NUTIKE-472592 format. One record per atom (N, C-alpha, C): residue in one letter; x, y, z. Coordinates in steps of 0.05 Angstrom, whole numbers, padded with zeros to 5 digits, always signed. Layout:
! NUTIKE-472592
AXYZ/...
This chain:
! NUTIKE-472592
M+00820-00535+03092/M+00803-00547+03113/M+00777-00532+03115/P+00754-00547+03114/P+00728-00534+03116/P+00724-00522+03143/E+00706-00502+03144/E+00702-00489+03170/E+00688-00508+03190/L+00691-00502+03215/L+00679-00519+03236/L+00649-00513+03237/V+00634-00534+03234/V+00604-00531+03235/V+00596-00526+03264/P+00581-00505+03270/P+00573-00499+03297/P+00552-00520+03307/I+00559-00534+03328/I+00542-00555+03340/I+00527-00542+03363/D+00500-00547+03364/D+00484-00537+03386/D+00482-00559+03407/H+00499-00557+03427/H+00500-00579+03447/H+00474-00582+03462/D+00461-00560+03468/D+00436-00563+03483/D+00415-00578+03467/R+00414-00572+03441/R+00395-00586+03423/R+00403-00615+03421/L+00429-00621+03418/L+00439-00648+03416/L+00431-00664+03441/L+00436-00652+03464/L+00429-00666+03489/L+00399-00671+03492/E+00383-00651+03484/E+00354-00654+03485/E+00345-00677+03467/T+00356-00679+03443/T+00349-00701+03425/T+00357-00727+03437/F+00382-00729+03447/F+00391-00754+03459/F+00374-00763+03482/L+00367-00745+03500/L+00351-00752+03523/L+00323-00761+03514/R+00312-00748+03495/R+00286-00756+03484/R+00287-00784+03473/L+00308-00791+03459/L+00310-00817+03447/L+00314-00839+03468/V+00332-00834+03488/V+00338-00856+03507/V+00314-00861+03526/R+00295-00843+03527/R+00272-00848+03544/R+00252-00866+03530/I+00256-00872+03505/I+00238-00889+03489/I+00248-00918+03489/D+00230-00936+03496/D+00236-00965+03494/D+00236-00973+03465/S+00260-00978+03454/S+00261-00985+03426/S+00276-01012+03422/Y+00272-01031+03440/Y+00281-01058+03435/Y+00269-01067+03409/H+00282-01085+03395/H+00273-01092+03367/H+00243-01098+03366/G+00230-01086+03348/G+00201-01087+03346/G+00187-01061+03353/N+00202-01044+03367/N+00191-01019+03376/N+00204-00995+03363/E+00220-00999+03342/E+00236-00977+03331/E+00218-00956+03317/D+00193-00963+03311/D+00175-00944+03299/D+00171-00920+03318/R+00175-00924+03344/R+00172-00902+03363/R+00195-00881+03359/I+00218-00891+03351/I+00240-00873+03345/I+00235-00859+03318/V+00225-00874+03299/V+00218-00862+03273/V+00199-00838+03276/E+00179-00841+03293/E+00159-00820+03298/E+00172-00794+03308/V+00194-00797+03323/V+00208-00774+03333/V+00227-00762+03312/L+00240-00779+03297/L+00261-00769+03279/L+00249-00756+03254/E+00228-00767+03243/E+00218-00756+03217/E+00212-00726+03217/P+00197-00716+03237/P+00192-00687+03237/P+00218-00671+03239/M+00237-00680+03254/M+00262-00666+03257/M+00278-00665+03231/L+00278-00687+03217/L+00292-00688+03191/L+00278-00672+03170/H+00251-00673+03170/H+00236-00657+03151/H+00242-00627+03155/A+00243-00619+03180/A+00248-00590+03186/A+00275-00581+03176/A+00294-00600+03174/A+00321-00593+03164/A+00323-00595+03134/G+00301-00603+03121/G+00301-00603+03092/G+00305-00631+03079/L+00304-00652+03095/L+00307-00679+03084/L+00280-00691+03078/T+00280-00710+03060/T+00256-00727+03055/T+00261-00754+03068/T+00240-00767+03076/T+00243-00793+03090/T+00224-00814+03079/E+00232-00839+03083/E+00214-00861+03078/E+00222-00884+03096/V+00203-00902+03102/V+00209-00926+03118/V+00206-00949+03099/D+00227-00965+03097/D+00227-00988+03078/D+00210-01011+03090/A+00208-01032+03074/A+00191-01055+03082/A+00200-01069+03107/H+00224-01063+03116/H+00235-01077+03139/H+00236-01059+03164/G+00227-01034+03161/G+00226-01016+03184/G+00249-00997+03186/N+00268-00999+03167/N+00291-00980+03167/N+00281-00953+03158/L+00291-00932+03171/L+00285-00904+03163/L+00307-00894+03145/I+00300-00886+03121/I+00319-00875+03101/I+00312-00846+03096/A+00332-00829+03099/A+00328-00800+03095/A+00347-00791+03073/R+00338-00773+03056/R+00354-00763+03034/R+00355-00733+03035/W+00379-00722+03028/W+00384-00694+03029/W+00398-00687+03003/D+00385-00671+02985/D+00396-00664+02960/D+00421-00647+02963/A+00439-00649+02944/A+00464-00633+02945/A+00458-00603+02945/Q+00475-00588+02959/Q+00473-00559+02960/Q+00500-00547+02951/D+00501-00537+02927/D+00525-00523+02917/D+00550-00541+02919/S+00547-00566+02912/S+00569-00585+02913/S+00565-00607+02893/D+00587-00617+02881/D+00585-00640+02863/D+00598-00665+02875/A+00599-00665+02902/A+00611-00688+02916/A+00594-00713+02912/E+00607-00736+02915/E+00593-00762+02912/E+00573-00765+02935/P+00551-00782+02930/P+00532-00788+02952/P+00546-00802+02975/L+00538-00795+03000/L+00550-00806+03024/L+00528-00816+03043/M+00533-00839+03056/M+00514-00850+03075/M+00524-00847+03103/L+00507-00839+03121/L+00512-00840+03150/L+00492-00859+03162/N+00502-00877+03180/N+00485-00897+03191/N+00487-00899+03222/A+00465-00905+03235/A+00464-00913+03263/A+00439-00931+03266/H+00439-00947+03287/H+00415-00964+03290/H+00397-00954+03313/M+00371-00958+03309/M+00351-00947+03328/M+00345-00965+03351/D+00351-00991+03350/D+00344-01010+03371/D+00366-01010+03393/T+00359-01021+03416/T+00378-01026+03438/T+00375-01054+03447/V+00393-01062+03464/V+00390-01088+03478/V+00370-01086+03500/W+00362-01108+03511/W+00343-01110+03533/W+00360-01108+03559/P+00350-01096+03581/P+00324-01083+03584/P+00325-01053+03577/T+00302-01042+03569/T+00301-01013+03564/T+00277-00999+03576/P+00255-01012+03584/P+00231-00997+03592/P+00235-00979+03616/D+00221-00956+03615/D+00217-00939+03639/D+00243-00929+03652/M+00264-00926+03636/M+00289-00916+03646/M+00289-00885+03645/E+00298-00873+03667/E+00301-00844+03667/E+00331-00837+03668/P+00341-00824+03646/P+00369-00818+03645/P+00377-00798+03667/V+00401-00801+03677/V+00412-00784+03698/V+00433-00766+03685/V+00429-00740+03686/V+00447-00721+03673/V+00465-00708+03694/T+00491-00711+03691/T+00511-00698+03709/T+00528-00678+03693/D+00546-00666+03707/D+00564-00647+03693/D+00582-00661+03672/E+00586-00687+03677/E+00604-00702+03660/E+00590-00715+03636/G+00565-00723+03640/G+00551-00736+03618/G+00524-00747+03626/V+00515-00768+03612/V+00489-00780+03616/V+00492-00809+03623/A+00479-00818+03644/A+00480-00845+03653/A+00452-00857+03656/S+00450-00883+03658/S+00425-00896+03664/S+00419-00892+03694/D+00394-00894+03701/D+00387-00893+03729/D+00392-00920+03743/G+00402-00939+03729/G+00409-00965+03740/G+00388-00986+03736/S+00365-00979+03725/S+00343-00998+03721/S+00345-01011+03694/S+00362-01000+03676/S+00362-01008+03648/S+00388-01000+03636/V+00393-01011+03612/V+00414-00999+03595/V+00406-00970+03589/L+00426-00953+03583/L+00420-00926+03576/L+00410-00924+03547/G+00422-00940+03530/G+00414-00940+03501/G+00432-00921+03485/A+00454-00912+03496/A+00473-00896+03480/A+00482-00912+03456/D+00483-00938+03459/D+00487-00957+03437/D+00459-00964+03426/D+00449-00950+03406/D+00464-00932+03389/D+00450-00906+03386/K+00435-00897+03407/K+00421-00872+03404/K+00439-00848+03405/A+00464-00852+03416/A+00483-00830+03414/A+00490-00826+03385/G+00493-00847+03369/G+00498-00845+03341/G+00475-00832+03326/V+00450-00840+03333/V+00427-00829+03320/V+00425-00799+03325/A+00428-00791+03351/A+00426-00763+03359/A+00448-00746+03345/A+00472-00757+03344/A+00495-00743+03332/A+00490-00737+03303/I+00479-00757+03288/I+00474-00753+03260/I+00452-00733+03256/V+00431-00734+03272/V+00409-00715+03269/V+00419-00686+03275/E+00435-00683+03296/E+00446-00657+03302/E+00464-00647+03280/A+00479-00666+03268/A+00497-00658+03246/A+00482-00646+03223/V+00460-00658+03214/V+00445-00647+03191/V+00431-00621+03199/Q+00422-00620+03224/Q+00409-00595+03233/Q+00430-00572+03234/A+00454-00578+03243/A+00475-00557+03245/A+00484-00548+03218/V+00488-00567+03199/V+00496-00559+03172/V+00474-00543+03158/A+00449-00551+03163/A+00426-00536+03151/A+00425-00508+03163/D+00428-00506+03189/D+00427-00479+03202/D+00449-00461+03191/A+00473-00472+03186/A+00495-00456+03176/A+00494-00451+03146/G+00476-00465+03133/G+00474-00461+03104/G+00498-00469+03088/L+00512-00489+03097/L+00537-00497+03084/L+00533-00516+03061/P+00550-00515+03041/P+00547-00533+03018/P+00553-00562+03026/H+00541-00580+03012/H+00546-00609+03016/H+00536-00625+02992/G+00547-00648+02989/G+00538-00666+02968/G+00513-00680+02976/P+00503-00699+02960/P+00479-00715+02967/P+00485-00732+02992/I+00468-00729+03012/I+00471-00743+03037/I+00447-00762+03041/E+00454-00787+03049/E+00433-00807+03054/E+00437-00818+03082/L+00417-00817+03098/L+00417-00827+03126/L+00402-00853+03126/V+00414-00874+03139/V+00400-00899+03142/V+00400-00907+03171/F+00377-00906+03183/F+00373-00913+03211/F+00360-00941+03212/T+00375-00961+03221/T+00367-00989+03218/T+00353-00999+03243/V+00339-01022+03239/V+00325-01036+03260/V+00341-01062+03266/G+00337-01072+03291/G+00346-01098+03298/G+00376-01104+03295/E+00393-01084+03298/E+00422-01089+03296/E+00431-01107+03318/D+00422-01102+03343/D+00432-01116+03366/D+00422-01145+03368/V+00402-01152+03352/V+00392-01179+03353/V+00398-01195+03328/G+00417-01184+03312/G+00426-01200+03289/G+00426-01184+03262/H+00431-01158+03264/H+00434-01142+03239/H+00409-01145+03221/I+00386-01146+03233/I+00362-01152+03218/I+00356-01132+03196/G+00356-01106+03204/G+00350-01086+03184/G+00371-01083+03163/S+00397-01083+03170/S+00418-01080+03150/S+00421-01104+03132/R+00415-01128+03144/R+00417-01152+03128/R+00395-01153+03106/A+00372-01142+03113/A+00350-01142+03094/A+00350-01117+03076/F+00367-01098+03082/F+00367-01072+03068/F+00374-01076+03038/D+00360-01062+03021/D+00365-01062+02993/D+00385-01041+02986/P+00409-01048+02977/P+00429-01027+02971/P+00422-01010+02948/E+00404-01019+02931/E+00396-01003+02908/E+00376-00982+02916/S+00367-00981+02941/S+00349-00961+02950/S+00363-00935+02956/I+00390-00935+02956/I+00405-00910+02960/I+00427-00909+02938/E+00438-00885+02934/E+00459-00881+02914/E+00487-00885+02926/S+00490-00880+02951/S+00516-00880+02964/S+00530-00907+02962/R+00556-00906+02957/R+00573-00930+02958/R+00596-00926+02978/R+00593-00906+02995/R+00611-00902+03018/R+00594-00895+03042/G+00601-00906+03065/G+00585-00901+03089/G+00601-00900+03115/L+00592-00884+03133/L+00603-00883+03160/L+00582-00894+03179/V+00590-00913+03195/V+00572-00926+03214/V+00579-00916+03242/F+00562-00901+03254/F+00567-00889+03280/F+00557-00908+03302/D+00575-00928+03308/D+00567-00949+03326/D+00592-00963+03338/G+00614-00949+03339/G+00639-00961+03347/G+00647-00956+03376/D+00664-00975+03386/D+00676-00971+03413/D+00700-00952+03410/G+00710-00944+03433/G+00734-00928+03433/G+00728-00898+03432/P+00748-00882+03436/P+00744-00853+03436/P+00736-00843+03409/V+00724-00819+03408/V+00718-00806+03383/V+00744-00801+03368/G+00745-00808+03343/G+00769-00808+03327/G+00778-00836+03319/T+00767-00856+03333/T+00773-00884+03326/T+00759-00891+03300/V+00774-00903+03282/V+00763-00913+03257/V+00767-00943+03255/V+00745-00958+03256/V+00747-00987+03255/V+00749-00995+03225/T+00773-01003+03217/T+00778-01009+03189/T+00778-01039+03183/E+00775-01055+03204/E+00776-01084+03200/E+00757-01097+03220/G+00739-01115+03210/G+00720-01129+03226/G+00720-01158+03220/P+00711-01175+03239/P+00715-01204+03236/P+00694-01219+03220/S+00701-01243+03212/S+00681-01262+03203/S+00668-01274+03228/A+00644-01283+03226/A+00630-01295+03249/A+00612-01318+03239/Q+00609-01338+03255/Q+00591-01360+03249/Q+00575-01367+03274/A+00549-01366+03272/A+00531-01374+03293/A+00520-01402+03288/F+00511-01415+03309/F+00501-01442+03306/F+00480-01448+03327/T+00464-01468+03322/T+00445-01479+03341/T+00450-01508+03343/A+00452-01518+03368/A+00456-01547+03373/A+00434-01557+03391/V+00421-01579+03383/V+00400-01591+03399/V+00409-01618+03409/F+00413-01620+03435/F+00420-01646+03447/F+00395-01662+03454/R+00395-01687+03447/R+00372-01704+03453/R+00381-01729+03469/G+00367-01733+03491/G+00372-01756+03508/G+00347-01773+03510/R+00340-01781+03535/R+00316-01797+03539/R+00303-01789+03566/A+00277-01783+03565/A+00263-01775+03589/A+00259-01800+03608/A+00258-01795+03634/A+00252-01815+03654/A+00243-01800+03679/H+00229-01815+03697/H+00222-01803+03722/H+00248-01801+03739/A+00254-01776+03747/A+00280-01771+03760/A+00280-01783+03789/G+00256-01789+03800/G+00256-01800+03827/G+00253-01830+03828/V+00239-01841+03808/V+00232-01869+03808/V+00252-01886+03792/E+00259-01876+03768/E+00277-01892+03751/E+00297-01874+03735/P+00313-01858+03750/P+00331-01840+03736/P+00351-01855+03719/E+00358-01880+03726/E+00378-01895+03711/E+00368-01901+03682/N+00342-01899+03678/N+00331-01903+03651/N+00331-01878+03633/G+00339-01856+03645/G+00340-01831+03630/G+00368-01824+03620/V+00368-01807+03600/V+00393-01796+03589/V+00390-01766+03589/S+00406-01753+03606/S+00402-01724+03610/S+00415-01707+03588/A+00398-01693+03573/A+00408-01675+03552/A+00423-01651+03565/I+00414-01643+03589/I+00428-01621+03602/I+00456-01629+03610/A+00459-01654+03620/A+00486-01664+03627/A+00504-01665+03603/M+00494-01673+03580/M+00510-01673+03555/M+00519-01645+03549/A+00500-01627+03549/A+00507-01599+03542/A+00527-01587+03562/A+00524-01594+03587/A+00542-01583+03608/A+00570-01593+03603/R+00573-01619+03597/R+00599-01630+03592/R+00612-01617+03567/A+00596-01613+03546/A+00607-01601+03522/A+00617-01572+03528/I+00600-01557+03542/I+00608-01530+03548/I+00633-01529+03565/D+00635-01547+03584/D+00659-01548+03601/D+00685-01553+03585/R+00682-01567+03563/R+00706-01574+03548/R+00712-01553+03526/M+00694-01535+03521/M+00698-01516+03499/M+00718-01495+03506/K+00733-01486+03487/K+00748-01462+03489/K+00729-01438+03484/L+00725-01422+03504/L+00705-01400+03502/L+00718-01374+03512/G+00704-01352+03507/G+00715-01326+03514/G+00735-01316+03494/R+00756-01304+03503/R+00777-01294+03485/R+00797-01317+03480/I+00797-01327+03456/I+00814-01349+03449/I+00842-01339+03442/T+00843-01318+03425/T+00867-01304+03419/T+00860-01274+03417/R+00879-01258+03410/R+00873-01229+03406/R+00852-01225+03384/Y+00852-01243+03365/Y+00835-01239+03342/Y+00810-01258+03341/T+00807-01275+03361/T+00786-01295+03360/T+00772-01297+03387/V+00745-01298+03386/V+00728-01302+03410/V+00706-01322+03404/A+00695-01333+03425/A+00673-01353+03422/A+00655-01351+03447/N+00630-01358+03443/N+00611-01355+03465/N+00587-01374+03461/I+00577-01384+03483/I+00551-01397+03483/I+00532-01377+03495/G+00513-01368+03478/G+00496-01346+03486/G+00471-01353+03501/T+00458-01376+03493/T+00434-01384+03508/T+00434-01415+03510/I+00421-01424+03531/I+00416-01453+03535/I+00388-01456+03546/N+00372-01472+03532/N+00344-01476+03540/N+00337-01506+03538/G+00323-01515+03559/G+00314-01543+03558/G+00303-01552+03585/G+00295-01577+03585/G+00284-01589+03609/G+00254-01584+03611/Q+00241-01601+03628/Q+00212-01600+03630/Q+00203-01595+03659/A+00214-01610+03677/A+00206-01608+03706/A+00228-01619+03723/V+00227-01612+03749/V+00249-01621+03767/V+00249-01651+03771/N+00227-01665+03765/N+00226-01694+03769/N+00227-01709+03743/I+00236-01696+03722/I+00239-01709+03696/I+00268-01707+03686/V+00281-01729+03680/V+00307-01728+03667/V+00303-01714+03640/P+00318-01692+03636/P+00312-01675+03612/P+00319-01688+03586/P+00300-01692+03568/P+00306-01705+03543/P+00317-01687+03521/E+00316-01661+03524/E+00324-01643+03502/E+00334-01616+03513/V+00355-01606+03502/V+00364-01579+03508/V+00377-01567+03484/T+00374-01541+03481/T+00384-01527+03457/T+00405-01506+03465/L+00427-01506+03452/L+00448-01486+03455/L+00449-01469+03431/V+00453-01443+03435/V+00459-01424+03413/V+00486-01411+03418/G+00504-01413+03399/G+00531-01403+03403/G+00541-01389+03379/Q+00565-01378+03382/Q+00578-01363+03360/Q+00608-01362+03364/A+00622-01361+03343/A+00651-01355+03344/A+00657-01333+03323/R+00677-01316+03330/R+00685-01294+03312/R+00715-01294+03310/S+00725-01286+03287/S+00754-01283+03284/S+00761-01266+03260/L+00782-01251+03263/L+00793-01236+03241/L+00809-01254+03222/R+00813-01278+03230/R+00828-01298+03214/R+00809-01320+03206/P+00799-01320+03181/P+00779-01340+03173/P+00787-01369+03178/R+00812-01376+03174/R+00820-01404+03179/R+00817-01411+03209/V+00824-01392+03226/V+00822-01397+03255/V+00792-01399+03263/L+00775-01383+03250/L+00747-01385+03256/L+00737-01413+03249/E+00744-01424+03226/E+00735-01451+03219/E+00746-01472+03239/Q+00770-01468+03248/Q+00781-01487+03268/Q+00766-01485+03294/Q+00758-01461+03303/Q+00744-01458+03328/Q+00716-01470+03326/I+00702-01465+03304/I+00676-01477+03300/I+00677-01507+03299/A+00698-01518+03286/A+00701-01547+03285/A+00706-01558+03312/H+00722-01544+03328/H+00727-01553+03356/H+00701-01554+03372/M+00685-01533+03370/M+00660-01532+03386/M+00641-01554+03378/R+00639-01559+03352/R+00622-01580+03343/R+00632-01608+03352/E+00658-01611+03351/E+00670-01637+03358/E+00665-01644+03388/V+00669-01625+03406/V+00665-01631+03434/V+00635-01636+03440/M+00617-01623+03425/M+00589-01628+03429/M+00582-01657+03420/E+00593-01665+03398/E+00587-01693+03388/E+00599-01713+03407/E+00623-01708+03417/E+00636-01726+03436/E+00619-01729+03462/A+00610-01706+03472/A+00594-01707+03497/A+00568-01723+03493/A+00555-01718+03470/A+00530-01733+03465/A+00535-01763+03463/N+00557-01771+03449/N+00563-01799+03447/N+00569-01812+03474/E+00583-01798+03491/E+00591-01809+03517/E+00567-01815+03534/F+00545-01799+03531/F+00521-01804+03547/F+00501-01822+03533/G+00507-01829+03508/G+00488-01846+03493/G+00465-01830+03481/G+00470-01804+03477/G+00449-01787+03464/G+00459-01778+03437/T+00445-01758+03426/T+00452-01747+03400/T+00453-01716+03402/V+00465-01704+03382/V+00464-01675+03379/V+00460-01668+03350/E+00441-01650+03345/E+00437-01640+03318/E+00448-01612+03316/Y+00466-01608+03297/Y+00481-01583+03295/Y+00472-01569+03269/E+00467-01543+03271/E+00459-01527+03248/E+00473-01500+03249/E+00488-01493+03227/E+00500-01467+03226/E+00479-01447+03216/T+00478-01424+03230/T+00457-01404+03224/T+00470-01379+03212/M+00467-01356+03225/M+00476-01331+03214/M+00506-01330+03210/R+00514-01322+03186/R+00543-01319+03179/R+00548-01290+03171/I+00569-01278+03181/I+00578-01252+03171/I+00607-01255+03161/D+00613-01240+03140/D+00640-01241+03129/D+00657-01217+03138/A+00682-01222+03140/A+00701-01201+03149/A+00703-01178+03128/F+00711-01155+03138/F+00717-01133+03121/F+00743-01121+03130/G+00757-01108+03112/G+00782-01095+03119/G+00790-01075+03097/F+00800-01052+03106/F+00808-01030+03087/F+00836-01020+03095/N+00851-01013+03074/N+00877-01000+03079/N+00872-00970+03082/Q+00893-00956+03089/Q+00890-00927+03095/Q+00886-00910+03071/Q+00889-00921+03047/Q+00884-00906+03022/Q+00857-00911+03010/N+00841-00928+03023/N+00814-00932+03013/N+00798-00906+03015/P+00781-00900+02995/P+00766-00875+02996/P+00749-00871+03020/V+00737-00892+03031/V+00720-00888+03055/V+00736-00882+03079/V+00760-00894+03081/V+00778-00888+03103/V+00789-00859+03101/L+00796-00851+03077/L+00805-00823+03073/L+00783-00803+03080/W+00758-00809+03073/W+00735-00792+03080/W+00732-00790+03110/A+00733-00813+03123/A+00730-00813+03153/A+00753-00797+03165/N+00777-00801+03156/N+00800-00787+03167/N+00798-00757+03163/R+00789-00748+03140/R+00786-00720+03135/R+00765-00708+03154/A+00743-00722+03158/A+00722-00712+03175/A+00732-00709+03204/I+00747-00729+03213/I+00757-00729+03240/I+00777-00706+03244/R+00795-00703+03225/R+00815-00681+03227/R+00801-00654+03225/A+00780-00652+03209/A+00766-00627+03207/A+00751-00620+03233/A+00745-00641+03249/A+00733-00637+03275/A+00753-00631+03297/G+00779-00629+03289/G+00800-00622+03308/G+00811-00646+03323/L+00807-00670+03313/L+00816-00694+03326/L+00836-00709+03308/E+00848-00730+03318/E+00867-00745+03302/E+00856-00773+03299/P+00853-00783+03274/P+00842-00810+03269/P+00860-00831+03280/S+00848-00853+03290/S+00863-00875+03300/S+00851-00901+03289/P+00865-00914+03270/P+00854-00939+03258/P+00857-00962+03278/V+00836-00978+03280/V+00836-01002+03297/V+00821-01025+03284/F+00824-01049+03295/F+00806-01071+03286/F+00787-01077+03309/T+00766-01092+03303/T+00747-01101+03323/T+00741-01130+03319/V+00733-01143+03340/V+00722-01171+03338/V+00692-01170+03342/G+00681-01145+03344/G+00652-01142+03345/G+00639-01141+03318/G+00613-01145+03318/G+00598-01143+03293/G+00582-01118+03292/S+00574-01109+03268/S+00558-01085+03265/S+00544-01085+03238/D+00527-01064+03234/D+00515-01061+03208/D+00536-01056+03186/A+00560-01047+03194/A+00581-01044+03174/A+00587-01069+03159/H+00585-01092+03172/H+00590-01118+03159/H+00570-01121+03136/E+00545-01116+03142/E+00524-01120+03121/E+00526-01101+03098/F+00532-01075+03104/F+00535-01056+03083/F+00559-01063+03065/N+00581-01071+03077/N+00604-01079+03061/N+00597-01103+03043/A+00583-01122+03054/A+00575-01145+03038/A+00558-01138+03015/K+00543-01115+03017/K+00525-01106+02996/K+00539-01086+02977/G+00565-01081+02980/G+00579-01064+02962/G+00579-01035+02970/I+00571-01028+02995/I+00573-01001+03005/I+00596-01000+03025/W+00619-00990+03016/W+00643-00990+03033/W+00637-00974+03058/S+00641-00987+03081/S+00633-00974+03106/S+00653-00980+03128/V+00659-00959+03144/V+00676-00963+03168/V+00660-00954+03192/M+00666-00965+03215/M+00654-00957+03240/M+00671-00935+03253/L+00657-00916+03266/L+00671-00895+03281/L+00666-00898+03310/G+00687-00894+03327/G+00684-00894+03356/G+00669-00870+03365/M+00653-00874+03387/M+00636-00852+03397/M+00641-00844+03425/G+00661-00857+03438/G+00669-00848+03465/G+00650-00856+03488/C+00630-00872+03482/C+00612-00881+03504/C+00623-00906+03516/T+00615-00912+03541/T+00626-00935+03555/T+00603-00952+03567/G+00610-00977+03573/G+00591-00995+03587/G+00568-01004+03570/A+00571-01006+03544/A+00550-01015+03526/A+00539-01042+03535/H+00513-01045+03533/H+00499-01070+03539/H+00498-01076+03569/T+00503-01055+03586/T+00501-01058+03615/T+00486-01035+03626/V+00478-01037+03652/V+00464-01015+03665/V+00484-00993+03674/E+00510-00998+03669/E+00530-00977+03675/E+00537-00960+03650/E+00521-00963+03629/E+00527-00948+03605/E+00528-00918+03609/F+00547-00904+03597/F+00552-00876+03602/F+00559-00862+03576/A+00547-00838+03572/A+00553-00822+03548/A+00564-00795+03557/P+00590-00790+03555/P+00601-00764+03563/P+00591-00742+03545/H+00586-00719+03556/H+00577-00696+03540/H+00597-00690+03518/E+00623-00689+03525/E+00642-00682+03504/E+00643-00703+03482/A+00639-00728+03488/A+00639-00749+03467/A+00615-00745+03449/L+00592-00738+03461/L+00568-00733+03444/L+00573-00710+03425/R+00585-00689+03436/R+00590-00665+03419/R+00610-00672+03398/Q+00632-00686+03405/Q+00652-00693+03385/Q+00641-00711+03363/T+00624-00729+03371/T+00612-00747+03351/T+00594-00732+03331/A+00578-00713+03342/A+00562-00697+03324/A+00580-00679+03306/Q+00602-00670+03318/Q+00620-00653+03302/Q+00632-00669+03279/V+00641-00693+03284/V+00652-00710+03263/V+00631-00716+03242/A+00606-00721+03250/A+00585-00727+03231/A+00580-00702+03213/A+00580-00678+03226/A+00575-00653+03211/A+00598-00648+03191/Q+00623-00652+03200/Q+00646-00648+03183/Q+00646-00668+03160/A+00637-00693+03166/A+00635-00713+03144/A+00617-00704+03122/I+00595-00690+03130/I+00576-00681+03110/I+00588-00659+03093/V+00603-00641+03105/V+00613-00618+03089/V+00639-00623+03075/V+00655-00643+03084/V+00680-00649+03070/V+00675-00667+03046/G+00652-00681+03046/G+00646-00698+03023/G+00665-00721+03021/
């Protein structure tokens, strides 16, 4: 068992607080890059920003012939994020209530940075390490989807972006299908001749009411994420657009759910005398690993070396791990112990931050 890498919790906390104070909703990730690059250079890494805004850092092997390994976290957060002041308590770090905290995924970013700093400070041997900090994960895996896998050598990766306590290893993720549906009716003056109009909003409302949404089964979920349309209060709305998605660990069930959602939308449009145009958009494919897969073994060794017990789970959530796996970089997600992601109640416990950094540091030294 490799020695425990000493983690500097004060430095880790300082890095995390510095990052969460930065508004890095997609399009602003360069502000995070400006903070990270000097820190990584000081630890002995080289960096570059690819054409899509992803920050890639490389660390040459030190007294080790281990295979190249990738550590990943994403730099963006969901909205809202501006002008939030983190609240630090004895238990951890919370948002001041005006915004998400951004622990998703700045806790992962801070933990990885502390891990390389701690390993560098201790002068411990390690194989080639590649860090990939992506953009736009929360708005559609933009950075990882565009990422060129040939830009790094690693074919194993740990994605620090998982739910659950530290020690959780997400070994199975779902397939997902997103879609856009445009309902078209007929405009009319809502006060003078409403009977001559066909309301696209009414069509969409009926379709949504009939859809199976939320948690369909343990392995399948579906959601209508946005609805936009209408012109004015005195105009029967001629057009409305729905954007939705379904996810499932069971591909056949996913296809059935998507077919169901499309069918009820077409039925609703026909009943009102309107039309609906349906287009499938972003697709992600499922991934799954058994306990003997090299990337799972690596994750488990790192977790045990950090003094924790690995716990394999599945998720119905999406992440950059989906995109890396599709590109031939075997990747699992690791739980980070934060709670309330995507809400103003988001919370990052001090111990979870420390444990996450410890796991990342042990992952580097166990190879």
